[in-house]
C-alpha positions as CSV (number, residue, x, y, z in Angstrom):
1,M,136.0,87.6,109.8
2,T,133.5,86.6,107.1
3,T,135.5,84.6,104.7
4,T,133.4,84.0,101.2
5,A,133.3,80.7,99.7
6,P,135.6,79.8,96.3
7,S,133.4,80.6,92.7
8,S,131.7,77.5,91.1
9,F,132.8,79.0,87.7
10,T,136.6,78.5,87.6
11,D,138.7,76.2,85.4
12,E,139.1,73.7,88.4
13,S,135.7,73.8,89.6
14,F,134.3,73.3,86.0
15,D,136.5,70.1,86.4
16,T,135.1,69.3,89.3
17,F,131.7,69.6,88.5
18,L,132.2,67.7,85.2
19,D,134.2,64.7,86.5
20,A,131.5,64.5,89.4
21,R,128.5,63.7,86.6
22,D,127.6,60.5,85.2
23,E,126.6,62.1,81.8
24,P,127.3,60.6,77.9
25,V,130.2,61.6,76.3
26,W,128.4,63.8,74.0
27,L,126.8,65.9,76.6
28,A,130.1,66.4,78.5
29,E,132.1,67.6,75.0
30,L,129.2,69.9,74.8
31,R,129.9,71.3,78.3
32,R,133.4,71.6,77.4
33,E,132.5,73.5,74.2
34,A,130.8,75.9,75.9
35,W,133.2,76.7,78.6
36,A,135.8,77.3,76.2
37,K,133.4,79.6,74.5
38,F,132.7,81.3,77.8
39,Q,136.5,82.0,78.2
40,E,136.5,83.5,75.0
41,L,133.8,85.9,75.6
42,N,133.9,89.1,76.7
43,W,131.2,90.3,79.4
44,P,128.4,92.5,77.3
45,A,129.6,96.0,77.0
46,R,127.3,99.4,77.4
47,N,128.2,100.4,73.9
48,E,126.5,97.1,72.6
49,E,123.0,97.9,71.4
50,E,121.5,95.0,72.9
51,W,122.7,96.1,76.4
52,M,122.9,100.0,76.2
53,R,119.8,100.2,78.5
54,T,120.8,97.2,81.2
55,D,124.0,98.1,83.1
56,I,125.4,95.1,84.7
57,R,128.2,96.5,86.4
58,L,127.7,95.6,89.4
59,F,126.9,92.1,88.7
60,K,129.8,89.9,90.2
61,L,129.7,86.1,88.8
62,D,132.2,84.8,91.6
63,R,129.6,85.9,94.6
64,Y,127.7,83.1,93.6
65,Q,128.0,78.8,94.7
66,M,126.2,76.2,92.8
67,P,123.5,74.8,95.1
68,A,124.9,71.5,97.2
69,G,122.2,69.4,98.6
70,A,118.2,69.2,98.7
71,R,116.8,72.7,98.2
72,P,113.7,73.9,100.1
73,A,110.4,73.5,98.7
74,P,109.4,76.8,97.3
75,R,105.4,78.1,97.1
76,A,104.0,77.1,93.7
77,P,100.8,79.3,93.0
78,L,100.3,78.2,89.7
79,K,99.6,74.3,90.7
80,T,96.9,74.9,93.4
81,G,93.7,73.7,93.1
82,V,95.0,71.6,89.7
83,E,94.9,68.5,89.2
84,L,98.3,67.6,87.3
85,A,99.5,64.8,85.0
86,G,102.9,65.0,86.1
87,W,105.5,67.0,87.5
88,V,109.5,67.5,88.3
89,D,110.3,69.6,91.5
90,E,113.2,71.7,92.3
91,N,115.3,68.8,93.3
92,G,115.0,66.7,90.0
93,D,112.2,64.6,91.3
94,S,109.4,63.7,89.0
95,R,106.2,62.0,88.7
96,L,104.0,61.1,85.9
97,L,100.8,59.2,86.1
98,D,100.6,55.9,84.6
99,E,98.1,56.1,82.0
100,Y,100.4,58.9,80.1
101,A,103.5,56.8,80.7
102,A,101.8,54.1,79.0
103,K,101.5,56.2,75.8
104,G,105.0,56.9,75.9
105,V,104.7,60.7,77.8
106,V,108.3,61.3,79.8
107,C,108.1,63.9,82.4
108,C,111.4,63.9,84.1
109,S,114.5,66.0,85.2
110,L,116.5,66.9,82.3
111,E,119.7,65.0,84.2
112,D,117.8,61.7,84.3
113,A,116.6,62.1,80.8
114,C,120.3,62.5,79.7
115,R,120.8,59.0,80.2
116,S,117.6,57.3,80.0
117,H,116.6,59.0,76.6
118,G,120.0,59.6,75.2
119,D,119.4,59.8,71.9
120,L,116.3,62.2,71.9
121,V,117.5,64.2,74.2
122,R,120.7,65.2,71.8
123,E,118.8,65.2,68.8
124,H,116.9,68.5,70.5
125,L,119.4,69.8,73.4
126,F,120.8,73.3,72.4
127,R,119.8,73.3,68.9
128,Q,117.8,76.5,69.1
129,L,119.5,78.5,72.1
130,P,123.3,79.1,70.5
131,I,125.9,78.6,73.5
132,G,128.0,81.3,71.6
133,Y,125.2,84.0,71.5
134,D,127.0,85.6,74.7
135,R,129.0,84.7,77.8
136,F,125.5,84.1,79.7
137,A,124.5,81.7,77.1
138,A,127.9,79.9,77.2
139,L,127.8,79.7,81.2
140,H,124.4,78.1,81.2
141,A,125.8,75.3,78.5
142,A,128.2,74.4,80.4
143,F,127.3,74.5,84.3
144,W,123.0,73.5,83.5
145,A,121.8,71.5,85.8
146,N,118.4,70.3,87.3
147,G,115.8,71.2,85.1
148,A,113.5,69.1,83.2
149,F,112.5,67.2,80.0
150,I,108.8,67.3,78.7
151,Y,108.5,64.7,75.4
152,V,104.9,64.0,74.1
153,P,104.9,61.3,71.2
154,R,102.9,62.0,68.1
155,G,99.2,62.3,68.2
156,V,99.3,62.1,72.3
157,T,96.9,64.5,74.3
158,V,97.9,64.9,77.4
159,E,94.8,66.4,78.9
160,L,95.8,67.5,82.2
161,P,98.7,70.4,83.2
162,L,102.2,69.2,83.6
163,H,104.0,71.0,86.1
164,V,107.9,72.3,86.5
165,V,109.3,74.2,89.6
166,A,112.7,75.9,90.4
167,S,114.0,77.5,93.8
168,L,116.9,79.6,94.7
169,A,118.6,80.5,98.1
170,D,120.7,83.1,98.8
171,G,124.2,83.4,97.0
172,Q,123.2,80.5,95.1
173,A,123.2,79.8,91.2
174,E,120.2,78.4,89.6
175,T,121.4,76.9,86.2
176,G,118.3,74.8,85.1
177,H,117.2,74.0,81.2
178,L,113.9,73.4,80.2
179,L,113.4,71.0,77.1
180,V,110.0,70.6,76.0
181,V,109.2,68.5,72.8
182,L,106.1,67.8,70.9
183,E,106.0,65.4,68.4
184,D,103.6,65.9,65.3
185,G,100.2,66.4,66.3
186,A,100.9,65.9,70.2
187,A,99.0,68.6,72.7
188,A,99.8,69.6,76.2
189,T,99.5,72.1,78.7
190,L,102.9,72.9,80.8
191,L,103.2,75.3,83.9
192,S,106.4,76.6,85.1
193,E,107.4,78.5,88.3
194,M,110.5,80.2,89.6
195,H,110.6,81.2,93.3
196,G,113.2,82.2,95.7
197,D,114.6,84.6,98.6
198,G,117.1,87.0,98.9
199,G,119.6,87.4,96.4
200,G,121.1,84.5,94.1
201,L,122.0,83.9,89.9
202,H,119.6,82.7,87.8
203,C,121.3,82.1,84.2
204,G,119.0,79.6,82.4
205,G,117.7,78.1,79.5
206,V,114.2,77.2,77.8
207,E,113.6,75.0,74.5
208,L,110.5,74.5,73.2
209,S,110.2,71.9,69.9
210,I,106.7,72.0,68.7
211,G,106.1,69.1,65.8
212,R,103.8,69.6,62.9
213,G,99.8,70.0,64.0
214,A,101.0,70.1,67.5
215,N,99.7,72.3,70.4
216,L,101.3,73.6,73.4
217,R,100.0,75.8,75.9
218,F,103.0,76.9,78.1
219,V,102.5,79.4,81.1
220,E,105.8,80.7,83.0
221,L,105.9,82.5,86.3
222,Q,109.0,84.3,87.7
223,E,109.1,85.5,91.3
224,W,112.9,85.3,92.0
225,G,113.7,87.5,95.5
226,Q,114.3,90.9,94.8
227,E,118.3,91.1,95.1
228,T,118.5,88.2,92.5
229,W,120.2,88.5,89.0
230,Q,118.5,86.6,86.0
231,F,120.0,85.8,82.8
232,G,117.8,83.9,80.3
233,H,117.7,82.7,76.9
234,E,114.0,81.1,75.8
235,Y,113.5,79.5,72.6
236,A,110.4,78.2,70.7
237,S,111.0,76.7,67.0
238,L,107.1,75.7,65.4
239,Q,106.7,73.4,62.5
240,A,103.8,73.6,59.8
241,D,100.2,74.2,61.4
242,A,101.6,73.9,64.7
243,S,100.3,76.6,67.7
244,L,101.9,77.7,70.7
245,Q,100.3,80.1,73.6
246,W,103.1,81.3,75.6
247,T,102.2,83.1,78.7
248,L,104.8,84.6,81.1
249,A,104.8,86.4,84.4
250,A,108.0,88.8,85.6
251,M,107.8,89.9,88.9
252,G,111.0,89.1,90.8
253,T,114.7,89.8,90.8
254,R,116.9,93.1,91.4
255,L,118.0,93.0,87.2
256,A,116.7,90.3,84.7
257,K,117.6,90.5,80.8
258,V,115.9,87.7,79.2
259,N,116.0,86.7,75.4
260,Q,112.8,85.4,73.9
261,T,112.7,83.9,70.1
262,V,109.9,82.1,68.6
263,S,110.6,81.0,65.5
264,L,107.9,79.9,62.7
265,A,109.6,77.7,60.8
266,G,106.8,75.8,59.2
267,P,103.7,77.0,56.9
268,G,100.3,77.6,58.9
269,A,102.3,78.0,62.2
270,T,100.8,80.3,64.6
271,S,102.2,81.6,68.1
272,Q,100.5,83.9,70.8
273,V,102.8,85.5,73.3
274,N,101.5,87.1,76.2
275,G,104.0,88.9,78.6
276,V,103.0,90.9,82.3
277,L,105.5,92.6,83.9
278,F,105.5,94.4,87.3
279,T,108.3,96.0,88.8
280,E,108.6,97.9,92.3
281,G,111.8,99.4,94.3
282,R,114.5,99.8,91.8
283,Q,113.8,96.4,89.8
284,H,115.0,96.6,86.4
285,V,113.4,94.0,83.9
286,A,114.1,94.0,80.4
287,Y,112.9,91.9,77.7
288,H,114.3,91.3,74.0
289,T,111.6,89.6,72.2
290,L,112.1,88.3,68.6
291,Q,109.3,86.9,66.3
292,H,111.0,85.3,63.3
293,H,108.9,84.2,60.4
294,E,110.6,81.6,58.6
295,A,107.8,79.7,56.6
296,P,104.8,81.5,54.7
297,H,101.3,81.9,56.0
298,C,102.2,82.3,59.7
299,R,100.9,84.1,62.3
300,S,102.3,85.7,65.5
301,D,101.0,87.9,68.1
302,F,103.3,89.4,71.1
303,L,101.3,91.7,73.5
304,Y,103.5,92.8,76.4
305,K,102.2,94.9,79.1
306,S,104.2,96.4,82.0
307,A,103.2,98.0,85.3
308,L,105.8,99.8,86.9
309,Q,105.9,101.2,90.7
310,D,108.5,103.7,92.6
311,K,111.8,104.0,90.7
312,S,111.9,100.7,88.8
313,R,112.2,100.1,84.9
314,T,111.4,98.0,82.3
315,V,113.0,97.8,79.0
316,W,111.0,95.6,75.9
317,R,112.7,95.4,72.8
318,G,110.5,93.5,69.9
319,M,111.7,92.6,66.3
320,I,109.4,91.1,63.9
321,K,111.6,89.3,61.4
322,V,110.0,88.3,58.2
323,D,112.5,86.3,55.5
324,P,112.2,86.4,51.9
325,V,110.1,83.2,52.1
326,A,107.5,84.2,54.6
327,Q,104.9,85.3,52.1
328,K,101.3,86.0,53.4
329,T,102.8,86.7,56.9
330,D,100.4,88.1,59.6
331,G,102.7,89.6,62.3
332,Y,101.7,92.0,65.5
333,Q,103.4,93.4,68.3
334,R,102.5,95.8,71.0
335,N,103.6,97.1,74.6
336,D,101.7,99.0,76.8
337,N,102.9,100.3,80.0
338,L,101.5,102.0,83.3
339,L,103.3,103.9,85.2
340,L,102.3,103.9,88.7
341,S,104.9,106.3,89.7
342,P,106.7,109.7,88.5
343,D,110.1,108.1,89.0
344,A,109.4,104.8,87.0
345,R,110.3,104.8,83.4
346,A,109.3,102.2,80.9
347,D,111.7,101.8,77.4
348,S,109.4,100.5,74.3
349,I,111.4,99.8,71.3
350,P,109.3,97.7,68.8
351,G,111.0,97.3,65.3
352,L,110.2,95.7,61.8
353,E,112.8,93.7,59.7
354,I,110.7,92.6,56.7
355,E,112.2,90.7,53.4
356,A,109.2,89.9,51.7
357,D,106.4,92.2,49.8
358,D,103.4,90.4,50.5
359,V,102.9,90.6,54.3
360,R,100.6,92.2,56.9
361,C,103.1,93.5,60.1
362,T,102.2,96.2,62.7
363,H,103.3,97.3,65.8
364,G,102.2,100.0,68.7
365,S,103.5,101.0,72.4
366,T,101.6,102.9,74.7
367,S,102.8,104.8,78.0
368,G,100.9,106.5,80.7
369,R,99.8,107.0,84.1
370,V,96.5,105.8,86.0
371,D,93.5,108.2,85.2
372,E,92.4,110.1,88.1
373,E,88.7,110.3,87.0
374,L,88.7,106.5,87.3
375,L,90.3,106.5,90.8
376,F,87.8,109.3,91.9
377,Y,84.9,107.3,90.5
378,A,85.5,104.1,92.5
379,Q,86.4,106.2,95.9
380,C,82.9,107.8,95.3
381,R,81.4,104.2,95.7
382,G,83.5,103.8,98.5
383,F,86.8,101.9,97.8
384,T,89.6,103.3,99.1
385,R,92.3,104.8,97.1
386,N,94.5,101.6,97.3
387,E,91.7,99.4,96.2
388,A,90.5,101.4,93.4
389,V,94.0,101.6,92.3
390,R,94.2,98.1,92.3
391,M,91.3,97.4,90.4
392,V,92.3,99.7,87.5
393,V,95.8,98.0,87.6
394,S,94.0,94.0,87.5
395,G,91.6,95.9,84.6
396,F,94.8,97.0,82.6
397,F,96.4,93.4,82.5
398,Q,92.7,91.7,82.1
399,Q,93.3,90.9,78.7
400,I,96.2,89.0,79.1
401,F,94.2,87.2,81.8
402,D,91.5,86.3,80.0
403,R,93.6,84.7,77.5
404,I,94.2,81.6,80.4
405,T,92.0,79.2,80.0
406,I,92.8,77.6,83.3
407,E,90.6,79.7,85.9
408,S,92.7,79.0,89.2
409,V,96.0,79.7,87.3
410,R,94.5,82.9,86.0
411,D,93.3,83.7,89.5
412,A,96.9,83.2,90.9
413,L,98.7,85.9,88.8
414,G,95.9,88.3,89.2
415,E,96.6,87.7,92.9
416,A,100.2,88.1,92.5
417,I,99.8,91.5,91.2
418,A,97.3,92.7,93.3
419,R,99.3,92.2,96.3
420,R,102.5,94.3,95.0
421,V,100.5,97.7,94.4
422,R,101.2,100.0,97.2
423,N,100.2,103.5,97.6
424,Y,99.8,105.4,94.3
425,E,100.8,109.1,94.6
């Protein structure tokens, strides 16, 4: 007879989890507040606008356990061939080159940072991500573990990329939190990877705090197992004249529901977000994005591209929100979908909420199948049908790949997508 281990997410397990941790008092109080909020809230319902296209009725929290012991090292294609300034691995171990440590840069697990840089972490942790947004946000705030803390002091440039990786085994829950703080005039490049096999739960969070005139390039790759459930809240806040280039690729999970918010909080801030979604089987991947213009003279550019095989489904719901003071806003959002199967479905819901009168905000969306004439043209020149389809898919994503300045990272993303393309009917 098979028995199931008790859930990690009960009152008793929460008390045990908290007692076993050597954490500051302020952090324990934050966790207790989040756990109380989790108990107050209900799971999202299908009649809620944000969830009406994403069905989580088959999700059962009590099936998953917090991992115990060391995690297996995952594959990490983004860092292949890349010289790194520092890294944080799946078990929280970290390293940083001496030349950057001497300048005050911090690259370590978030748990270690709470003890060694408590005041700095406290100033930024969960300042953007509201623990009561929904039940998943509260669960993450109560039980987050591992994760990483990246800090770059005022005026410091980290020329080499930093790297963070997370892994997930079958039946486990991964609750890592990534906190990145760039002070005024700082600059850095960060590569983040999430890999796993089988079925698990990822309930994570990302907070990017980018100071005045700072510049962050952030590349995020998600390749969870095909039976994994992913629920994420990711936030970035940009001060005056700051810039952010955020490129993400989502190719794993059974179901993913991710909220991504970029707040342009200071005049002259600029953000570019590039999303690559590739789905197959019966995968369901939903990204809800918000470009929040809180200050004047800011620019945001969101481009999401999805390619869908089999009976998979994507949902992209984007919103440009412009506050009354955010005059001279330039906001753009676009979602393009390439259907590789007649059974695939892509839902695209762009939106505008504009309260200023001197702005330029535009949005667009396209959906279509592979052009048979392109396939015929390629096959006439000796390519097989599958090779031709791979070329078309690569070309579809090329606009995003061209925005990635690290050649090996660009190639790794292209190869990850190409190997998933199967026979096109």
